[in-house]
C-alpha positions in Angstrom: 58.4 0.6 -38.3 59.5 2.8 -35.5 63.0 4.4 -35.7 62.8 5.4 -32.0 60.4 4.6 -29.3 57.4 6.9 -28.9 55.7 7.5 -25.6 52.3 5.8 -24.9 50.0 6.2 -21.9 47.6 3.6 -20.7 44.7 4.9 -18.5 42.8 2.0 -17.0 41.5 1.3 -13.4 41.8 -2.5 -13.9 45.4 -3.4 -12.9 45.2 -6.7 -14.8 44.4 -5.1 -18.1 46.8 -2.2 -17.4 49.7 -4.7 -16.8 48.7 -6.8 -19.8 48.6 -3.9 -22.2 51.9 -2.6 -20.9 53.7 -5.9 -21.4 52.4 -6.1 -25.0 53.4 -2.6 -25.9 56.7 -2.0 -24.1 58.7 -3.7 -26.9 58.0 -0.7 -29.2 56.9 2.1 -26.9 57.9 3.9 -23.7 54.9 2.9 -21.7 53.4 5.0 -18.9 50.3 3.9 -16.9 47.7 5.6 -14.8 44.7 4.2 -12.8 42.6 7.3 -13.0 42.0 10.3 -15.3 43.7 12.8 -12.9 46.9 10.7 -12.8 46.8 10.4 -16.6 46.4 14.1 -17.1 49.4 14.7 -14.8 51.6 12.5 -17.0 50.3 14.2 -20.1 51.3 17.5 -18.7 54.8 16.4 -17.8 55.7 14.0 -20.6 55.5 14.2 -24.4 52.8 11.6 -25.1 52.1 10.4 -28.6 49.4 7.8 -27.9 46.8 7.3 -25.2 44.9 4.1 -24.7 42.0 4.7 -22.2 39.2 2.6 -20.9 35.7 3.9 -21.4 34.6 3.1 -17.8 36.8 5.0 -15.4 36.6 6.5 -11.9 36.3 10.3 -11.6 34.8 10.7 -15.1 33.8 8.6 -18.1 36.0 8.1 -21.1 34.1 10.6 -23.3 34.8 13.4 -20.8 38.4 12.4 -20.6 38.7 12.4 -24.4 37.4 15.9 -24.6 39.8 17.1 -22.0 42.8 15.5 -23.7 41.9 16.8 -27.2 41.3 20.3 -25.8 44.7 20.5 -24.2 46.8 18.1 -26.3 45.2 18.1 -29.8 48.0 16.1 -31.4 47.7 13.0 -29.1 46.2 9.9 -30.8 43.5 8.4 -28.5 42.4 4.8 -28.7 39.3 3.8 -26.6 38.9 0.4 -24.9 35.4 -0.7 -23.9 33.8 -3.9 -22.6 30.3 -2.6 -22.8 29.8 -3.7 -26.4 27.9 -0.5 -27.0 28.7 0.8 -30.5 26.9 4.1 -29.8 29.6 4.7 -27.2 32.4 4.0 -29.7 30.8 6.3 -32.3 30.5 9.1 -29.8 34.1 8.6 -28.7 35.2 8.9 -32.3 33.3 12.1 -32.7 35.0 13.5 -29.6 38.4 12.9 -31.1 39.3 9.2 -30.7 40.9 7.6 -33.7 40.3 3.9 -33.0 38.9 1.4 -30.5 39.1 -2.2 -29.4 37.1 -4.3 -27.0 37.8 -6.2 -23.8 38.8 -8.9 -23.5 41.5 -8.3 -26.2 44.5 -10.2 -27.7 47.9 -8.7 -28.6 46.8 -8.8 -32.2 43.8 -6.5 -31.3 46.1 -3.9 -29.8 48.7 -4.0 -32.6 46.1 -3.7 -35.3 44.6 -0.7 -33.5 48.1 0.9 -33.1 48.8 0.2 -36.8 45.6 1.9 -37.9 46.2 4.8 -35.6 49.7 5.2 -37.0 48.4 5.3 -40.5 45.9 8.0 -39.5 48.7 10.0 -37.9 50.8 9.7 -41.1 47.7 10.7 -43.2 47.2 13.8 -40.9 50.8 14.8 -41.4 50.4 14.5 -45.2 47.2 16.6 -45.1 49.0 19.3 -43.0 51.9 19.2 -45.4 49.7 19.6 -48.5 47.8 22.4 -46.8 51.1 24.1 -46.1 52.1 23.6 -49.7 48.8 25.0 -50.9 49.3 28.1 -48.6 52.8 28.6 -50.0 51.5 28.3 -53.5 48.7 30.7 -52.8 51.1 33.2 -51.2 53.4 32.9 -54.3 50.5 33.5 -56.7 49.2 36.4 -54.7 52.7 37.9 -54.6 53.3 37.3 -58.3 50.0 38.5 -59.7 48.8 40.7 -56.9 45.6 40.5 -55.0 44.7 44.2 -54.8 42.7 45.8 -57.5 44.5 49.0 -58.3 42.5 52.1 -59.1 40.3 54.7 -57.4 37.7 55.4 -60.0 34.0 55.4 -59.0 33.4 52.3 -61.2 36.2 50.4 -59.5 35.1 51.4 -56.1 31.6 50.0 -56.8 33.2 46.7 -58.1 35.2 46.3 -54.9 32.0 46.9 -52.9 30.2 44.3 -54.9 33.1 41.8 -54.3 32.9 42.4 -50.5 29.1 41.9 -50.5 29.1 38.6 -52.5 32.1 37.3 -50.6 30.1 37.2 -47.4 27.7 34.6 -48.9 29.0 31.0 -48.7 28.2 29.7 -52.2 26.5 32.3 -54.4 27.6 31.8 -58.0 29.1 34.8 -59.7 29.4 35.8 -63.4 32.0 38.4 -64.3 31.5 40.3 -67.6 34.2 42.3 -69.3 36.5 42.6 -72.2 39.7 40.6 -72.4 42.4 42.0 -70.2 40.1 43.8 -67.8 41.1 41.6 -64.8 38.3 39.2 -64.5 40.4 36.5 -62.8 41.8 39.1 -60.4 38.2 39.9 -59.3 37.5 36.1 -59.0 40.6 35.7 -56.8 39.6 38.7 -54.8 36.2 37.2 -54.0 37.8 34.0 -52.9 40.3 35.8 -50.7 37.6 37.9 -49.1 35.4 34.8 -48.3 35.5 32.1 -45.7 36.9 29.8 -48.3 40.2 31.7 -48.5 42.2 29.0 -46.9 41.0 26.4 -49.4 42.1 26.0 -53.0 41.3 28.4 -55.8 41.2 26.7 -59.1 41.1 28.4 -62.5 40.1 26.6 -65.7 40.1 28.0 -69.3 36.8 26.5 -70.6 37.7 27.2 -74.2 40.7 24.9 -73.9 38.9 21.8 -72.5 38.3 19.2 -75.3 34.8 17.7 -75.1 36.2 14.2 -74.9 38.2 15.0 -71.8 35.6 17.0 -69.9 34.7 14.2 -67.5 38.3 13.4 -66.8 39.3 17.0 -66.2 36.4 17.9 -64.0 35.4 14.5 -62.4 38.8 12.7 -62.4 39.3 9.1 -63.3 40.6 5.8 -61.9 43.7 4.1 -63.3 42.8 1.9 -66.3 39.4 3.4 -66.8 40.3 4.3 -70.4 43.3 4.2 -72.7 46.0 6.5 -71.4 44.6 6.5 -67.8 47.9 5.3 -66.3 47.2 6.6 -62.8 44.4 7.8 -60.6 43.6 11.5 -61.2 41.5 13.9 -59.2 39.3 16.3 -61.2 38.6 19.9 -60.6 35.5 19.3 -58.5 37.4 17.1 -56.1 40.6 19.2 -56.0 38.9 22.4 -55.3 36.3 21.0 -52.9 35.5 23.5 -50.1 37.2 26.2 -52.2 36.4 28.3 -55.4 36.4 27.1 -59.0 36.9 29.9 -61.6 35.5 29.0 -65.0 37.1 31.4 -67.5 35.8 32.0 -71.0 32.6 30.0 -70.2 30.9 31.6 -73.1 33.1 29.5 -75.5 31.8 26.2 -74.2 30.0 23.9 -76.7 26.3 23.1 -76.2 27.2 19.5 -75.3 29.6 20.6 -72.5 27.1 23.1 -71.2 24.6 20.2 -70.7 27.2 18.2 -68.7 28.2 21.2 -66.6 24.6 22.1 -65.9 23.7 18.6 -64.7 26.6 18.6 -62.2 25.9 22.0 -60.9 22.3 21.2 -60.3 22.9 17.9 -58.5 26.1 19.1 -56.7 27.5 15.6 -57.3 29.8 13.9 -59.8 30.9 10.4 -60.6 34.6 9.8 -61.2 35.3 8.1 -64.5 35.8 4.3 -63.9 33.7 4.3 -60.7 30.0 4.0 -59.8 29.9 6.1 -56.6 28.6 9.6 -56.6 30.7 12.2 -54.7 29.3 15.4 -53.4 31.2 18.7 -53.6 30.9 22.1 -51.9 32.4 24.7 -54.2 31.6 28.3 -55.1 31.5 28.7 -58.9 32.8 32.0 -60.4 32.5 32.2 -64.2 33.7 34.8 -66.6 33.2 35.8 -70.3 34.1 38.6 -72.6 30.8 38.2 -74.5 28.0 40.8 -74.2 25.1 39.9 -71.8 22.7 39.9 -74.8 24.8 37.2 -76.5 24.6 34.8 -73.6 21.0 35.4 -72.8 19.4 35.2 -76.2 19.6 31.4 -76.2 21.5 31.0 -79.4 25.0 30.2 -78.1 24.5 29.7 -74.4 21.8 27.8 -72.5 19.6 30.0 -70.5 19.2 27.4 -67.7 23.0 27.3 -67.3 23.2 31.1 -67.4 20.7 31.3 -64.5 22.7 28.7 -62.6 26.0 30.5 -62.8 24.8 34.1 -62.8 23.1 34.6 -59.5 25.3 37.6 -59.0 26.7 39.6 -62.0 29.8 41.9 -61.9 30.6 44.0 -64.9 34.2 45.2 -65.4 34.3 48.4 -67.6 37.2 48.6 -70.0 40.2 50.8 -69.0 39.3 53.5 -71.6 36.0 54.1 -69.6 37.9 54.8 -66.4 40.9 56.9 -67.6 41.5 58.1 -64.0 42.9 54.6 -63.2 45.5 54.6 -66.0 48.2 56.6 -64.2 47.7 54.8 -60.9 48.0 51.4 -62.6 51.0 52.6 -64.6 52.8 53.8 -61.4 51.9 50.4 -59.7 53.4 48.3 -62.5 56.4 50.6 -62.9 57.2 50.0 -59.2 56.5 46.3 -59.4 58.8 45.7 -62.5 61.5 48.0 -61.1 61.7 45.8 -58.0 61.4 42.6 -60.1 64.2 43.6 -62.5 66.3 45.0 -59.7 66.3 48.5 -61.0 66.1 51.8 -59.1 62.5 52.9 -58.4 61.6 54.1 -61.9 58.9 56.7 -62.3 56.9 58.1 -65.3 58.0 61.2 -67.1 55.2 63.8 -67.3 55.1 63.5 -71.1 54.6 59.7 -70.7 51.8 60.3 -68.3 50.1 62.5 -70.9 50.7 59.9 -73.6 49.2 57.1 -71.6 46.2 59.2 -70.6 45.3 59.8 -74.3 45.7 56.2 -75.3 42.5 54.0 -75.6 44.1 50.7 -74.5 42.2 48.2 -76.6 43.9 45.4 -74.6 42.9 47.0 -71.3 44.9 46.5 -68.1 46.8 43.5 -69.6 48.1 45.7 -72.4 49.1 48.5 -70.0 50.9 46.0 -67.8 52.9 44.5 -70.7 53.6 48.0 -72.0 55.0 49.1 -68.7 57.1 46.0 -68.3 58.7 46.5 -71.7 59.3 50.2 -70.9 61.0 49.3 -67.6 63.2 46.8 -69.5 64.2 49.4 -72.0 64.8 52.1 -69.4 68.4 52.7 -68.4 67.6 55.8 -66.3 65.1 56.8 -63.6 62.2 57.8 -65.8 60.0 56.1 -68.3 60.2 58.4 -71.4 57.7 58.6 -74.3 60.3 56.9 -76.5 60.0 53.8 -74.3 56.3 53.5 -75.5 57.0 53.1 -79.1 53.8 51.1 -79.7 51.8 54.2 -78.9 54.1 56.6 -80.7 54.1 54.4 -83.8 50.4 53.8 -83.9 48.7 55.3 -86.9 46.0 57.7 -86.1 42.9 56.6 -88.0 40.1 59.0 -88.8 36.6 57.9 -88.8 35.1 57.2 -92.3 31.8 58.7 -91.2 31.1 62.0 -92.9 28.0 64.1 -92.5 26.5 64.9 -95.8 25.1 68.4 -96.2 22.1 67.2 -98.1 19.2 65.5 -96.3 19.6 61.8 -95.6 16.7 59.3 -95.7 18.7 56.1 -94.9 17.6 55.1 -91.4 20.8 53.1 -90.7 23.0 56.0 -91.9 21.1 58.4 -89.7 21.5 56.1 -86.7 25.2 55.7 -87.5 25.8 59.4 -87.6 23.7 60.0 -84.5 25.8 57.5 -82.5 29.0 59.1 -83.8 27.9 62.5 -82.8 26.9 61.3 -79.3 30.3 59.6 -78.9 32.2 62.8 -79.9 30.1 64.9 -77.6 31.0 62.5 -74.7 34.7 62.3 -75.6 34.1 58.7 -76.8 33.0 57.5 -73.4 30.5 54.8 -74.4 28.7 54.8 -71.0 28.0 58.5 -71.2 27.1 58.3 -74.9 24.6 55.4 -74.1 22.9 57.6 -71.5 22.7 60.5 -73.9 21.2 58.2 -76.5 18.9 56.7 -73.9 19.9 53.1 -74.7 21.8 50.4 -72.7 25.6 50.4 -73.1 25.5 46.9 -74.5 23.1 48.0 -77.2 25.4 50.9 -78.1 28.4 48.5 -78.2 26.5 46.2 -80.7 25.7 49.2 -82.9 29.3 50.4 -82.8 30.4 47.0 -84.0 27.6 46.7 -86.6 28.5 50.0 -88.2 32.2 49.7 -87.9 32.5 53.0 -86.0 36.1 53.8 -85.2 36.6 55.3 -81.8 39.2 57.9 -81.0 42.8 56.7 -81.4 41.6 53.4 -82.9 
């Protein structure tokens, strides 16, 4: 079991037990002995000790005080307590202070070796946990480096979002719902909340809820035991176990079926789950962050999404406006991605030509930040100079300018829908197609304006 002998210290004021323990253990360990805590601490400070076996009843101080001193100064040392008092309360308190195992006097060689074996397994388990934590940190660092953790932009809307992220991150488990069109960066906001919170050193898990088959929901989220169903060839941890103490991001939550919504609601209310193939309930401590590209009215009218689940996940709501509603962020984002992909593709620091800047500013970006990112990456690949030219953005240059099919008739109109349609279009034009400003002008919520735009098929500028 041991490739080389480790150092073990016995602290016991009884010379008989000290000698007996030493004779048993010297075959596999370099054994040091001490008859008092002060002598034991001196050895610990001069030798690299891996294991300490200490009696509970000692001169100078009791075993509990000694355990605290050792764990404070030598946190990696594995401590085994020996007691002849038969008091389990003492043993429990010793374990709380940092001991990993115990055995009683009088003892047999088998008692000592069983305790050493158990302690060795705990030591190996601790190494594995540290290794996995290190891997998790490396993975997190890679993801942060690859996808970024900073939300780029200086618009007033984005500054408010960052402020909201900071505020909600200070709460330990407040659930968050992020609303916004596809491509606006909802997962980036979720990661930002995680990284700003006290859970930042734990795992961040991201699940696309629209891709989870109903039949596999329990297995994916609760995990399963080997053999619990056909195809379960090994034990599997589910998302609630894997991300325990961390953050679980439920993307596209608005696409879940009613059946899955009921299952998810029950788990979130009880904060417990049962792994498939077992009977034992397991508790979890996770912050839930959800996201959807649906409008708030769609998920609160009770037709496609359960209101009780909505209230469970939407304690704090963050709305991400589309990129076309914050045009001042376009150039800043474009510069950021130009630099990022220049470095990634080992090209000189490529900048944007002034005409390209103007081109991007006047584009509506229906695909939002994701579209801009992909557009810049493609342009950097095509670029063989130092500037991104308008010709590198052929998707914008080749887009067909569509004119609105809404015409104002000179004669009086008595069709209420047509009047509403034309009024909305006039407001949009007056506000340069900024929907938020147009909604204020019309004295309605932006969500209501968005529904009417879709209802009437109103084409916005550059669409």
